[in-house]
C-alpha positions in Angstrom: -10.3 9.6 6.4 -8.7 6.6 5.5 -5.6 5.5 4.7 -4.2 3.0 2.5 -1.3 1.3 3.4 1.8 0.2 1.0 3.6 -3.3 2.0 7.1 -1.6 2.5 5.7 0.8 4.8 4.0 -2.5 7.0 8.0 -3.9 6.3 9.6 -1.2 7.9 7.9 -1.9 11.3 6.9 -5.4 10.9 10.7 -6.7 10.1 12.2 -3.6 11.6 13.7 -1.9 9.3 16.8 -0.1 11.3 16.8 3.1 8.9 12.8 4.1 8.0 11.1 1.8 11.4 10.4 5.3 13.1 9.3 7.3 10.3 6.9 4.6 9.3 4.9 3.8 12.9 4.6 7.6 13.4 3.3 7.8 9.7 0.9 4.7 10.6 0.1 6.2 14.0 -0.8 9.5 12.0 -3.0 7.8 9.7 -4.9 5.9 12.6 -5.3 9.1 14.2 -6.8 10.4 11.2 -9.4 7.7 10.5 -9.2 4.2 9.0 -6.1 2.3 8.2 -6.7 -0.5 5.3 -4.6 -2.6 2.8 -6.1 -4.6 -0.2 -5.2 -8.3 -0.5 -2.2 -7.9 -2.6 -0.6 -5.9 0.4 -2.1 -8.8 2.2 0.0 -11.3 -0.1 3.1 -9.5 -0.3 2.9 -9.2 3.6 2.4 -12.9 3.8 5.5 -14.3 3.1 7.3 -12.9 6.6 4.5 -14.8 8.4 4.9 -18.5 9.2 1.2 -19.0 10.0 -1.4 -16.7 8.5 -2.9 -16.8 11.9 0.1 -14.5 12.5 -0.4 -12.1 10.1 -3.8 -11.5 11.0 -3.4 -10.8 15.0 -1.1 -8.7 13.9 -3.4 -6.6 11.7 -6.2 -6.5 14.1 -3.9 -5.5 16.7 -3.3 -2.6 14.8 -6.7 -2.0 13.3 -5.6 -2.5 9.7 -8.6 -3.6 7.4 -8.0 -6.3 4.7 -10.6 -4.9 1.8 -10.6 -7.0 -1.3 -9.9 -5.1 -4.7 -12.6 -4.0 -6.3 -13.7 -5.1 -9.9 -13.4 -0.9 -11.1 -10.3 -0.5 -9.2 -8.9 -3.9 -10.9 -10.5 -2.4 -14.0 -8.5 0.4 -13.8 -5.5 -0.8 -12.7 -5.5 -3.0 -15.4 -6.0 0.1 -18.0 -3.0 1.7 -16.4 -0.6 -1.3 -16.4 -1.5 -1.8 -20.2 -0.9 2.0 -21.1 2.3 2.0 -18.9 3.6 -1.5 -21.0 2.6 0.3 -24.4 5.0 3.0 -23.6 7.8 0.8 -23.2 7.6 0.1 -19.0 9.8 -2.0 -18.0 8.4 -5.6 -16.4 10.6 -4.0 -13.0 6.9 -3.0 -12.7 4.4 -5.6 -12.2 0.4 -5.6 -11.8 0.4 -5.8 -8.1 2.1 -2.3 -7.6 -0.9 -0.9 -9.7 -3.7 -3.1 -7.8 -2.2 -1.2 -4.9 -2.2 2.3 -6.6 -5.9 2.2 -8.5 -7.2 0.0 -4.4 -6.3 3.7 -3.0 -7.3 5.5 -5.3 -10.6 4.3 -5.4 -11.0 2.9 -1.8 -9.2 5.6 0.5 -8.1 9.6 0.8 -4.5 8.9 0.6 -2.2 6.2 0.6 1.3 5.5 3.3 4.0 4.6 0.7 7.8 5.2 0.3 7.8 4.3 -3.6 6.2 7.9 -4.3 7.8 8.4 -7.7 5.5 5.5 -9.1 2.3 6.2 -7.4 2.5 9.7 -8.2 3.2 9.2 -11.9 0.4 7.0 -12.2 -2.0 7.7 -10.0 -1.8 11.2 -10.0 -4.8 12.4 -8.0 -3.6 10.4 -5.2 -2.3 11.7 -2.0 1.0 9.6 -1.3 2.2 10.3 2.2 6.2 9.3 2.2 7.2 8.5 5.8 10.7 8.9 4.8 10.6 12.5 3.8 10.0 12.8 7.7 
């Protein structure tokens, strides 16, 4: 089983967040126990804002056996279509294409997504299994 991990869950662990650290760490460990952990390049980009050097981020991801995957053309196309629909229906600018790329990558390349942003992902990626550590 492949578990995609959203930025919020990893930042809970890496920063750490006193409110969500334990639950996010438990969810990531469970994902690892079940199989592979992956992030897409947009998650990598969001994480990079918290690291002084790329080598540090790469080291922590490697140490935790979290693979970085490219967003495929199909996933990018799907994200664009869903984002376009969102905007045409009056979706606010508080959501950006990155959010849709993360969801589309998970829906295309993983069996489930760890994220604390479950409402958004459940609404726009109905067939994607969302695991919210804050539910634990």
